[in-house]
C-alpha positions as a Markdown table, in Angstrom:
| # | Residue | x | y | z |
|---|---|---|---|---|
| 1 | Met | 6.8 | -26.2 | -3.2 |
| 2 | Gly | 4.7 | -29.3 | -2.7 |
| 3 | Gly | 2.8 | -31.3 | -5.3 |
| 4 | Asp | 3.3 | -31.9 | -9.0 |
| 5 | Thr | 2.9 | -29.4 | -11.8 |
| 6 | Ser | -0.8 | -30.1 | -12.3 |
| 7 | Ser | -1.7 | -29.8 | -8.7 |
| 8 | Val | 0.2 | -26.5 | -8.4 |
| 9 | Ala | -1.6 | -25.2 | -11.5 |
| 10 | Glu | -5.0 | -26.2 | -9.9 |
| 11 | Gln | -4.1 | -24.5 | -6.7 |
| 12 | Leu | -3.2 | -21.3 | -8.5 |
| 13 | Arg | -6.3 | -21.4 | -10.6 |
| 14 | Ser | -8.5 | -21.8 | -7.5 |
| 15 | Ala | -6.8 | -18.8 | -5.9 |
| 16 | Ala | -7.1 | -16.7 | -9.0 |
| 17 | Phe | -10.5 | -17.7 | -10.3 |
| 18 | Gly | -12.0 | -20.1 | -7.9 |
| 19 | Ala | -13.2 | -20.8 | -4.4 |
| 20 | Thr | -9.9 | -20.2 | -2.4 |
| 21 | Pro | -8.7 | -16.7 | -3.1 |
| 22 | Ala | -7.0 | -16.5 | 0.3 |
| 23 | Ala | -5.2 | -19.9 | 0.2 |
| 24 | Pro | -1.4 | -19.9 | 0.5 |
| 25 | Leu | 0.3 | -19.8 | -2.9 |
| 26 | Pro | 3.1 | -22.1 | -4.0 |
| 27 | Gly | 6.6 | -20.8 | -3.1 |
| 28 | Arg | 7.7 | -21.2 | -6.7 |
| 29 | Val | 5.8 | -21.3 | -10.0 |
| 30 | Thr | 6.8 | -23.0 | -13.2 |
| 31 | Gly | 6.1 | -21.6 | -16.5 |
| 32 | Gly | 4.3 | -18.5 | -17.8 |
| 33 | Arg | 0.7 | -19.7 | -17.3 |
| 34 | Gln | 1.4 | -20.3 | -13.6 |
| 35 | Ala | 3.1 | -17.0 | -13.3 |
| 36 | Trp | 0.1 | -15.2 | -14.7 |
| 37 | Leu | -2.3 | -17.1 | -12.4 |
| 38 | Ala | 0.0 | -16.1 | -9.4 |
| 39 | Gly | -0.1 | -12.5 | -10.6 |
| 40 | Val | -3.9 | -12.6 | -10.8 |
| 41 | Ala | -4.3 | -14.2 | -7.3 |
| 42 | Leu | -1.8 | -11.8 | -5.7 |
| 43 | Gly | -3.6 | -8.9 | -7.3 |
| 44 | Gly | -6.9 | -10.1 | -5.9 |
| 45 | Arg | -5.5 | -9.7 | -2.5 |
| 46 | Gly | -4.1 | -6.3 | -3.2 |
| 47 | His | -0.5 | -7.5 | -3.2 |
| 48 | Tyr | 0.2 | -5.5 | -6.4 |
| 49 | Ala | 4.0 | -5.3 | -6.1 |
| 50 | Ala | 4.3 | -9.1 | -5.8 |
| 51 | Ala | 1.8 | -9.4 | -8.7 |
| 52 | Ala | 3.8 | -7.1 | -10.9 |
| 53 | Ala | 6.9 | -9.2 | -10.3 |
| 54 | His | 5.1 | -12.1 | -11.9 |
| 55 | Leu | 3.3 | -10.2 | -14.6 |
| 56 | Leu | 5.9 | -7.7 | -16.0 |
| 57 | Pro | 8.4 | -10.3 | -17.3 |
| 58 | Leu | 5.5 | -12.0 | -19.2 |
| 59 | Val | 4.6 | -8.7 | -21.0 |
| 60 | Ser | 8.0 | -8.6 | -22.6 |
| 61 | Gly | 8.2 | -12.4 | -23.1 |
| 62 | Pro | 7.8 | -14.4 | -26.3 |
| 63 | Asp | 4.3 | -15.8 | -25.7 |
| 64 | Arg | 2.0 | -13.1 | -27.1 |
| 65 | Glu | -1.2 | -14.4 | -25.5 |
| 66 | Leu | 0.4 | -14.6 | -22.1 |
| 67 | Ala | 1.9 | -11.2 | -22.7 |
| 68 | Ala | -1.6 | -9.8 | -23.5 |
| 69 | Leu | -3.2 | -11.4 | -20.4 |
| 70 | Ala | -0.4 | -10.1 | -18.2 |
| 71 | Ala | -0.7 | -6.6 | -19.6 |
| 72 | Ala | -4.5 | -6.6 | -19.1 |
| 73 | Thr | -4.0 | -7.9 | -15.6 |
| 74 | Arg | -1.5 | -5.2 | -14.7 |
| 75 | Ala | -4.0 | -2.7 | -16.1 |
| 76 | Ala | -6.8 | -4.0 | -13.9 |
| 77 | His | -4.7 | -3.6 | -10.8 |
| 78 | Leu | -3.9 | 0.0 | -11.6 |
| 79 | Arg | -7.5 | 0.7 | -12.5 |
| 80 | Gln | -8.7 | -0.7 | -9.2 |
| 81 | Leu | -6.7 | 2.1 | -7.6 |
| 82 | Gly | -8.3 | 4.7 | -9.9 |
| 83 | Gly | -5.4 | 4.8 | -12.4 |
| 84 | His | -7.5 | 4.7 | -15.5 |
| 85 | Ala | -5.0 | 6.6 | -17.7 |
| 86 | Glu | -2.1 | 4.3 | -16.7 |
| 87 | Ala | -4.3 | 1.3 | -17.1 |
| 88 | Arg | -5.3 | 2.4 | -20.6 |
| 89 | Arg | -1.6 | 2.1 | -21.7 |
| 90 | Trp | -1.3 | -1.4 | -20.4 |
| 91 | Asp | -4.7 | -2.5 | -21.9 |
| 92 | Ala | -3.5 | -1.1 | -25.3 |
| 93 | Val | -0.4 | -3.2 | -25.1 |
| 94 | Gly | -2.6 | -6.2 | -24.3 |
| 95 | Leu | -4.9 | -5.6 | -27.3 |
| 96 | Ala | -1.9 | -5.1 | -29.6 |
| 97 | Lys | -0.4 | -8.5 | -28.5 |
| 98 | Ala | -3.7 | -10.5 | -28.2 |
| 99 | Gly | -5.0 | -12.9 | -30.8 |
| 100 | Thr | -8.6 | -14.0 | -30.1 |
| 101 | Gly | -10.4 | -15.3 | -27.1 |
| 102 | Glu | -9.7 | -14.6 | -23.5 |
| 103 | Ala | -6.8 | -12.2 | -24.0 |
| 104 | Arg | -8.5 | -10.1 | -26.6 |
| 105 | Ser | -11.7 | -9.9 | -24.4 |
| 106 | Asp | -9.7 | -8.9 | -21.4 |
| 107 | Ala | -8.0 | -6.1 | -23.3 |
| 108 | Leu | -11.2 | -4.8 | -24.9 |
| 109 | Leu | -13.2 | -4.8 | -21.8 |
| 110 | Gly | -10.3 | -3.3 | -19.9 |
| 111 | Leu | -10.1 | -0.5 | -22.4 |
| 112 | Ala | -13.9 | 0.0 | -22.0 |
| 113 | Ala | -13.5 | 0.3 | -18.2 |
| 114 | Asp | -10.6 | 2.8 | -18.7 |
| 115 | Ala | -12.9 | 4.9 | -21.0 |
| 116 | Ile | -15.7 | 4.9 | -18.4 |
| 117 | Gly | -13.3 | 6.1 | -15.8 |
| 118 | Ala | -12.2 | 8.9 | -18.1 |
| 119 | Gly | -15.8 | 9.9 | -18.9 |
| 120 | Arg | -15.7 | 8.7 | -22.5 |
| 121 | Val | -19.0 | 6.8 | -22.4 |
| 122 | Gly | -19.5 | 6.5 | -26.1 |
| 123 | Glu | -16.0 | 5.0 | -26.6 |
| 124 | Ala | -16.6 | 2.6 | -23.7 |
| 125 | Arg | -19.9 | 1.5 | -25.3 |
| 126 | Arg | -18.2 | 0.8 | -28.6 |
| 127 | Leu | -15.5 | -1.2 | -27.0 |
| 128 | Val | -18.0 | -3.4 | -25.1 |
| 129 | Glu | -19.8 | -4.0 | -28.4 |
| 130 | Arg | -16.5 | -5.1 | -30.0 |
| 131 | Asp | -16.2 | -7.8 | -27.5 |
| 132 | Thr | -18.0 | -10.8 | -28.9 |
| 133 | Gly | -18.9 | -12.3 | -25.5 |
| 134 | Gln | -17.6 | -15.7 | -26.6 |
| 135 | Ala | -14.5 | -15.8 | -24.3 |
| 136 | Gly | -16.4 | -17.6 | -21.5 |
| 137 | Glu | -18.1 | -16.9 | -18.3 |
| 138 | Arg | -15.6 | -14.5 | -16.9 |
| 139 | Ser | -16.1 | -12.3 | -20.0 |
| 140 | Arg | -19.9 | -12.4 | -19.5 |
| 141 | Val | -19.5 | -11.3 | -15.9 |
| 142 | Arg | -17.3 | -8.4 | -16.8 |
| 143 | Arg | -19.6 | -7.3 | -19.6 |
| 144 | Gly | -22.4 | -7.2 | -17.1 |
| 145 | Trp | -20.3 | -5.0 | -14.8 |
| 146 | Leu | -19.5 | -2.7 | -17.7 |
| 147 | Arg | -23.1 | -2.4 | -19.0 |
| 148 | Ala | -24.2 | -1.5 | -15.4 |
| 149 | Glu | -21.4 | 1.1 | -15.2 |
| 150 | Leu | -22.3 | 2.5 | -18.6 |
| 151 | Ala | -25.9 | 3.0 | -17.5 |
| 152 | Leu | -24.7 | 4.7 | -14.3 |
| 153 | Ala | -22.3 | 6.9 | -16.2 |
| 154 | Ala | -25.2 | 7.9 | -18.5 |
| 155 | Gly | -27.3 | 8.9 | -15.5 |
| 156 | Asp | -29.8 | 6.0 | -15.9 |
| 157 | Ala | -29.6 | 4.2 | -12.6 |
| 158 | Ala | -32.7 | 2.1 | -13.3 |
| 159 | Ala | -31.1 | 0.6 | -16.4 |
| 160 | Ala | -28.0 | -0.4 | -14.5 |
| 161 | Val | -29.8 | -2.9 | -12.3 |
| 162 | Ala | -30.6 | -5.5 | -15.0 |
| 163 | Pro | -27.0 | -6.0 | -16.3 |
| 164 | Ala | -25.7 | -6.0 | -12.7 |
| 165 | Arg | -28.2 | -8.8 | -11.9 |
| 166 | Glu | -27.1 | -10.7 | -15.1 |
| 167 | Ala | -23.5 | -10.6 | -13.9 |
| 168 | Val | -24.5 | -12.1 | -10.6 |
| 169 | Ala | -26.6 | -14.8 | -12.3 |
| 170 | Val | -23.7 | -16.0 | -14.5 |
| 171 | Gly | -22.5 | -18.2 | -11.7 |
| 172 | Phe | -18.8 | -18.0 | -12.6 |
| 173 | Pro | -17.1 | -20.1 | -9.9 |
| 174 | Ser | -14.9 | -17.3 | -8.6 |
| 175 | Val | -15.4 | -15.9 | -5.1 |
| 176 | Arg | -13.7 | -12.7 | -6.2 |
| 177 | His | -16.0 | -12.2 | -9.2 |
| 178 | Arg | -19.1 | -13.1 | -7.2 |
| 179 | Val | -18.2 | -10.6 | -4.5 |
| 180 | Lys | -17.5 | -7.8 | -7.0 |
| 181 | Ser | -20.8 | -8.6 | -8.8 |
| 182 | Gly | -22.6 | -8.3 | -5.6 |
| 183 | Ile | -21.0 | -4.9 | -4.9 |
| 184 | Val | -21.8 | -3.7 | -8.5 |
| 185 | Leu | -25.4 | -4.7 | -8.0 |
| 186 | Gly | -25.5 | -3.0 | -4.6 |
| 187 | Val | -24.2 | 0.2 | -6.1 |
| 188 | Ala | -26.8 | 0.0 | -9.0 |
| 189 | Leu | -29.6 | -0.6 | -6.6 |
| 190 | Ala | -28.6 | 2.2 | -4.3 |
| 191 | Ala | -28.4 | 4.6 | -7.2 |
| 192 | Ala | -31.9 | 3.4 | -8.3 |
| 193 | Gly | -33.4 | 4.1 | -4.9 |
| 194 | Glu | -33.6 | 0.5 | -3.7 |
| 195 | Arg | -31.8 | 1.3 | -0.5 |
| 196 | Asp | -32.7 | -1.8 | 1.7 |
| 197 | Glu | -31.7 | -4.4 | -0.9 |
| 198 | Ala | -28.6 | -2.4 | -1.7 |
| 199 | Leu | -27.5 | -2.2 | 2.0 |
| 200 | Ala | -28.1 | -5.9 | 2.5 |
| 201 | Leu | -26.0 | -6.8 | -0.6 |
| 202 | Leu | -23.2 | -4.4 | 0.2 |
| 203 | Asp | -23.0 | -5.5 | 3.9 |
| 204 | Gly | -23.0 | -9.2 | 2.9 |
| 205 | Asn | -20.4 | -8.9 | 0.2 |
| 206 | Leu | -18.2 | -6.6 | 2.3 |
| 207 | Arg | -18.2 | -9.4 | 4.9 |
| 208 | Asp | -17.2 | -11.9 | 2.2 |
| 209 | Ala | -14.5 | -9.7 | 0.9 |
| 210 | Ile | -13.0 | -9.4 | 4.4 |
| 211 | Gly | -13.3 | -13.1 | 5.0 |
| 212 | His | -11.6 | -14.0 | 1.8 |
| 213 | Arg | -8.9 | -11.2 | 2.2 |
| 214 | Leu | -10.0 | -9.4 | -0.9 |
| 215 | Ala | -8.7 | -6.0 | 0.2 |
| 216 | Pro | -9.2 | -4.3 | -3.1 |
| 217 | Leu | -12.9 | -5.0 | -2.8 |
| 218 | Val | -13.1 | -4.2 | 0.9 |
| 219 | Trp | -12.2 | -0.5 | 0.6 |
| 220 | Pro | -14.7 | 0.4 | -2.2 |
| 221 | Ala | -17.5 | -1.6 | -0.6 |
| 222 | Ala | -16.9 | 0.1 | 2.8 |
| 223 | Leu | -16.7 | 3.5 | 1.0 |
| 224 | Val | -20.1 | 3.1 | -0.7 |
| 225 | Leu | -21.6 | 2.1 | 2.7 |
| 226 | Ala | -20.1 | 5.1 | 4.3 |
| 227 | Glu | -21.6 | 7.3 | 1.5 |
| 228 | Leu | -25.0 | 5.6 | 2.3 |
| 229 | Gly | -24.8 | 6.8 | 5.8 |
| 230 | Gln | -22.8 | 4.1 | 7.7 |
| 231 | Thr | -20.1 | 6.6 | 8.7 |
| 232 | Glu | -18.4 | 4.0 | 10.9 |
| 233 | Arg | -17.3 | 2.3 | 7.7 |
| 234 | Lys | -14.9 | 5.2 | 6.8 |
| 235 | Glu | -12.1 | 3.9 | 9.0 |
| 236 | Gln | -12.7 | 0.4 | 7.6 |
| 237 | Ala | -12.3 | 1.8 | 4.1 |
| 238 | Arg | -9.2 | 3.7 | 5.1 |
| 239 | Glu | -7.5 | 0.8 | 6.7 |
| 240 | Ala | -8.2 | -1.5 | 3.7 |
| 241 | Leu | -6.8 | 1.0 | 1.2 |
| 242 | His | -3.7 | 1.5 | 3.4 |
| 243 | Cys | -3.2 | -2.3 | 3.5 |
| 244 | Val | -3.3 | -2.4 | -0.3 |
| 245 | Leu | -0.9 | 0.6 | -0.7 |
| 246 | Arg | 1.6 | -1.1 | 1.7 |
| 247 | His | 1.7 | -4.0 | -0.7 |
| 248 | Ser | 1.8 | -1.9 | -3.8 |
| 249 | Asp | 4.7 | -0.9 | -6.1 |
| 250 | Pro | 5.6 | 2.8 | -6.3 |
| 251 | Ile | 3.7 | 3.3 | -9.6 |
| 252 | Ala | 0.5 | 1.8 | -8.1 |
| 253 | Arg | 0.8 | 4.0 | -5.0 |
| 254 | Arg | 1.3 | 7.1 | -7.1 |
| 255 | Val | -1.7 | 6.6 | -9.3 |
| 256 | Ala | -3.9 | 6.0 | -6.3 |
| 257 | Arg | -2.8 | 9.3 | -4.7 |
| 258 | Arg | -3.3 | 11.2 | -7.9 |
| 259 | Ser | -6.6 | 9.6 | -8.8 |
| 260 | Pro | -9.8 | 11.8 | -8.6 |
| 261 | Trp | -11.7 | 8.5 | -8.0 |
| 262 | Val | -10.0 | 7.9 | -4.6 |
| 263 | Pro | -11.4 | 10.4 | -2.0 |
| 264 | Thr | -8.7 | 12.5 | -0.3 |
| 265 | Trp | -9.9 | 11.6 | 3.2 |
| 266 | Leu | -8.8 | 8.0 | 2.6 |
| 267 | Phe | -5.2 | 9.2 | 2.8 |
| 268 | Ala | -3.6 | 10.2 | 6.1 |
| 269 | Ser | -1.2 | 12.4 | 4.3 |
| 270 | Ala | -1.6 | 15.2 | 1.7 |
| 271 | Pro | -4.5 | 15.4 | -0.7 |
| 272 | Asn | -4.3 | 13.3 | -3.8 |
| 273 | Arg | -5.6 | 15.9 | -6.3 |
């Protein structure tokens, strides 16, 4: 591992929440905060097994805030594979351990996303309202995603566009968050009938996701484009998901195969529901 502790922490933060999500990570991390950042960065690439190796020891560790952040991060990785029920358990652990600020916001907004995935729109709305929005730009971005998803879940596609645009406008300096915001906005626009803008956004952000090796964003973006008529994207979605599953732990692979949110045609083997 080259560089001092501060440079390693800066490298990890840039990979987790900055401009270099695909950059090589240090061979060894020092301390819990660095381990959490490494888990976030690895999860952004879809390397969920390696991420779990960093995160799970933190959940049972003595630092409650890091434990809460690590639990919410593990939940996010499982939720990205459609495992909302599994994610809910980890988010609940995060909320129980969190104090205030970033960790509490992560857990509350994670629980809201879990509730949306389970069809509990009212519960999700209440959880979003419980988050004060004072935990920083990342929280504001996630709140925008969730408000857009809530509108879509309620059948009001037109109302989803404004909060999705707000998430894009926050300007949080994270390539991963910027790409996901663009995908969320593209989905909202497509649902609202703004097909041309939706396709342009989804195409552009899919290219960015591929360029920055953000496989967990590649397969859903390609999937949406396939559903919008670009059938050639189906194989791209399949390959990206398989890449993620190859780098996932057994629990993550199981929740993906059992999830009703992951279409069965994305799997080469037996149906997942």
